[in-house]
C-alpha positions as CSV (number, residue, x, y, z in Angstrom):
1,M,-5.4,-1.7,-8.3
2,R,-2.2,-0.5,-6.9
3,I,-1.0,-0.8,-3.6
4,D,-1.0,2.8,-2.7
5,E,-4.7,2.9,-3.8
6,A,-5.5,-0.3,-2.5
7,L,-4.9,2.2,0.8
8,A,-6.6,4.8,0.3
9,V,-9.7,3.2,-1.2
10,L,-9.4,1.4,2.5
11,G,-7.9,4.3,5.1
12,L,-5.4,2.2,5.5
13,G,-1.6,3.7,6.5
14,P,1.2,1.1,4.6
15,D,2.2,0.2,8.7
16,H,-2.0,-1.9,9.0
17,D,-2.0,-5.5,10.3
18,A,-4.3,-7.6,9.5
19,E,-6.6,-6.7,12.6
20,Q,-6.5,-3.1,11.7
21,L,-7.0,-4.9,7.9
22,R,-10.2,-6.5,8.6
23,A,-12.0,-3.3,10.7
24,A,-11.1,-1.3,7.5
25,Y,-12.8,-3.2,5.1
26,R,-16.0,-4.0,7.3
27,E,-16.6,-0.1,8.1
28,A,-15.9,0.2,4.0
29,A,-18.7,-2.2,2.8
30,R,-20.8,-0.8,5.6
31,R,-21.1,2.3,3.9
32,T,-21.2,1.2,0.3
33,H,-23.4,-1.3,0.9
34,P,-25.5,-1.3,-2.4
35,D,-29.2,-1.2,-0.5
36,R,-28.1,0.6,2.2
37,P,-31.3,3.5,1.9
38,G,-29.8,6.2,0.0
39,A,-27.1,4.3,-1.9
40,P,-25.6,6.1,-4.6
41,R,-25.9,4.5,-8.4
42,D,-22.9,4.0,-8.5
43,A,-22.3,1.2,-5.2
44,N,-22.1,-1.7,-7.0
45,A,-18.8,-0.4,-8.7
46,R,-17.9,1.2,-4.8
47,M,-18.2,-1.8,-3.5
48,A,-16.6,-3.8,-6.0
49,A,-14.0,-1.1,-5.5
50,V,-14.2,-2.4,-1.9
51,N,-13.9,-5.8,-2.7
52,H,-10.7,-5.3,-5.4
53,A,-9.1,-3.5,-2.1
54,Y,-9.1,-5.8,0.3
55,A,-7.7,-8.6,-2.0
56,V,-5.1,-6.2,-3.4
57,L,-4.1,-6.1,0.9
58,N,-4.5,-9.3,1.4
59,G,-2.0,-10.9,-0.8
60,T,-5.5,-12.6,-2.4
61,E,-5.5,-10.6,-6.0
62,P,-1.3,-9.1,-7.3
63,A,-1.4,-5.4,-6.3
64,E,-0.7,-3.3,-9.6
65,P,3.3,-2.3,-9.9
66,S,3.6,1.3,-8.2
67,L,4.1,3.7,-10.6
68,T,7.6,4.2,-8.7
69,A,9.6,2.1,-6.3
70,P,9.6,3.1,-2.9
71,S,12.9,5.1,-2.5
72,D,13.8,4.3,1.3
73,G,14.2,0.7,0.2
74,T,11.2,-0.5,2.4
75,A,9.1,-3.4,1.4
76,P,5.3,-3.8,0.8
77,P,3.1,-4.6,3.3
78,S,2.5,-8.4,4.5
79,R,-0.2,-10.7,3.8
80,P,-2.0,-10.3,7.3
81,A,-2.5,-14.1,9.0
82,P,-6.2,-15.4,8.5
83,P,-8.1,-14.6,11.8
84,S,-7.0,-16.5,14.6
85,G,-8.9,-17.3,18.2
86,A,-12.5,-19.0,16.5
87,V,-15.0,-19.3,19.4
88,W,-17.4,-21.9,17.4
89,S,-17.1,-24.4,14.4
90,A,-19.1,-26.4,12.5
91,G,-18.6,-28.6,10.7
92,G,-15.0,-31.7,10.9
93,P,-12.3,-31.5,8.3
94,R,-12.9,-31.5,5.0
95,R,-13.1,-34.5,2.5
96,P,-13.8,-34.1,-0.9
97,G,-18.0,-32.9,-1.1
98,A,-17.9,-33.2,2.9
99,P,-19.6,-30.5,4.8
100,L,-17.6,-27.4,4.5
101,R,-15.7,-26.8,7.7
102,V,-17.3,-23.3,9.4
103,E,-15.6,-20.9,12.0
104,V,-17.6,-18.5,13.2
105,Y,-15.1,-14.9,15.3
106,E,-16.0,-13.0,17.9
107,D,-16.4,-9.8,15.4
108,G,-18.8,-11.6,13.2
109,S,-16.4,-13.1,10.6
110,L,-16.4,-16.6,9.0
111,L,-13.7,-18.4,7.4
112,V,-14.7,-21.6,4.9
113,D,-12.6,-23.6,4.6
114,A,-13.7,-23.9,0.6
115,P,-12.8,-21.1,-3.4
116,A,-14.9,-18.2,-3.1
117,E,-17.0,-20.0,-5.7
118,E,-17.2,-22.8,-4.1
119,T,-18.0,-20.5,-0.5
120,F,-20.8,-18.2,-2.1
121,E,-22.9,-20.6,-3.5
122,A,-23.0,-22.4,-0.5
123,L,-23.7,-19.4,1.0
124,V,-26.6,-18.6,-0.7
125,E,-28.8,-22.2,-0.6
126,S,-28.1,-22.0,2.9
127,M,-29.2,-18.3,3.6
128,E,-32.6,-19.6,2.3
129,L,-33.1,-21.5,4.3
130,I,-32.7,-19.5,7.2
131,G,-34.6,-16.6,5.6
132,D,-35.9,-14.8,2.5
133,L,-33.1,-14.0,-0.1
134,T,-33.3,-9.7,-0.3
135,Y,-29.7,-8.6,-2.5
136,V,-27.9,-11.4,-4.4
137,D,-24.1,-9.7,-6.2
138,A,-21.9,-13.1,-7.0
139,E,-19.9,-11.0,-8.8
140,A,-19.0,-8.8,-6.0
141,G,-18.7,-11.6,-3.5
142,L,-22.0,-9.9,-2.0
143,V,-25.2,-11.6,-0.4
144,Q,-27.8,-10.8,1.7
145,V,-31.3,-12.4,3.1
146,L,-34.1,-11.3,6.2
147,A,-34.6,-13.5,8.6
148,R,-35.2,-13.4,12.7
149,H,-34.0,-14.6,15.9
150,L,-36.8,-16.2,17.5
151,D,-39.1,-14.4,18.3
152,G,-36.5,-11.3,17.8
153,P,-37.4,-8.6,15.1
154,F,-36.5,-9.0,11.2
155,C,-33.2,-8.4,10.3
156,Y,-31.0,-7.3,7.3
157,L,-28.7,-10.1,7.6
158,T,-25.5,-9.2,4.7
159,C,-22.8,-11.0,3.5
160,S,-19.8,-10.1,1.6
161,L,-17.1,-13.2,1.0
162,Q,-13.1,-12.7,0.7
163,G,-11.3,-15.7,-1.0
164,R,-8.1,-16.3,0.5
165,A,-5.4,-19.0,0.4
166,A,-6.9,-21.2,3.1
167,G,-10.3,-20.4,2.6
168,T,-12.3,-17.7,2.2
169,E,-13.9,-14.9,4.4
170,V,-17.0,-13.8,5.2
171,F,-17.5,-10.7,6.6
172,T,-21.0,-10.1,8.3
173,T,-23.8,-7.2,9.7
174,L,-27.1,-7.4,10.7
175,E,-29.8,-4.4,10.7
176,R,-33.1,-4.5,12.1
177,L,-35.6,-3.5,9.9
178,D,-37.5,-1.8,12.0
179,T,-34.5,1.1,12.4
180,A,-31.3,2.4,11.3
181,D,-29.5,0.1,15.2
182,A,-27.6,-2.7,14.8
183,A,-28.8,-5.9,16.1
184,N,-29.1,-7.5,19.6
185,P,-25.8,-8.8,19.6
186,A,-27.3,-12.4,21.3
187,D,-29.7,-12.6,18.2
188,A,-27.4,-11.8,15.9
189,A,-24.6,-14.8,17.5
190,A,-28.1,-17.1,17.5
191,L,-28.3,-15.9,13.0
192,L,-24.1,-16.7,12.6
193,H,-24.2,-19.8,14.4
194,R,-27.5,-20.8,12.1
195,L,-26.0,-19.9,8.9
196,A,-22.6,-21.4,9.9
197,D,-24.4,-25.1,10.9
198,T,-26.6,-25.1,7.6
199,L,-22.8,-24.4,6.0
200,G,-21.4,-27.0,7.5
201,G,-24.1,-29.7,6.8
202,G,-26.4,-29.6,9.8
């Protein structure tokens, strides 16, 4: 995928910053998730394109050469920095065979200090411990579980993965089972902390 194609998939301009890229990815993933009611038959392919576009724009996958070189002498978009300002973390410095180190961010994303494949396997195992798996797609890096926090409503917790040089980002969405509304922020935070604890070996 070329840079211009990736920008078009996520609806971004060439001068976007890291936060805009992350926000565009989360919104596109929410819109194209194959388990959403009324999802089109090609939803899996659309989600794969969204994941690929994000990987190209954050620099974890190489972009295909542009059809024409930029005439204005500008450089391609730079790779955004990993998220900063973790609000909560689990696990300690990582050693081989040790539990994963997981950081939780205010936007509901996680950063795991492991490659995407290892993170995906650990995520599936961890999500089985907090609820019932409803969807797993290793190729697209998607996992969904039906879970609840204490006596709160049942919610679908959906995670999508994007590998980075410094680990793997896990983007999350939480939707109530009984309505199309987003879950209560406190329930969402509690489920994310449970997930991070489980991933971190807690």
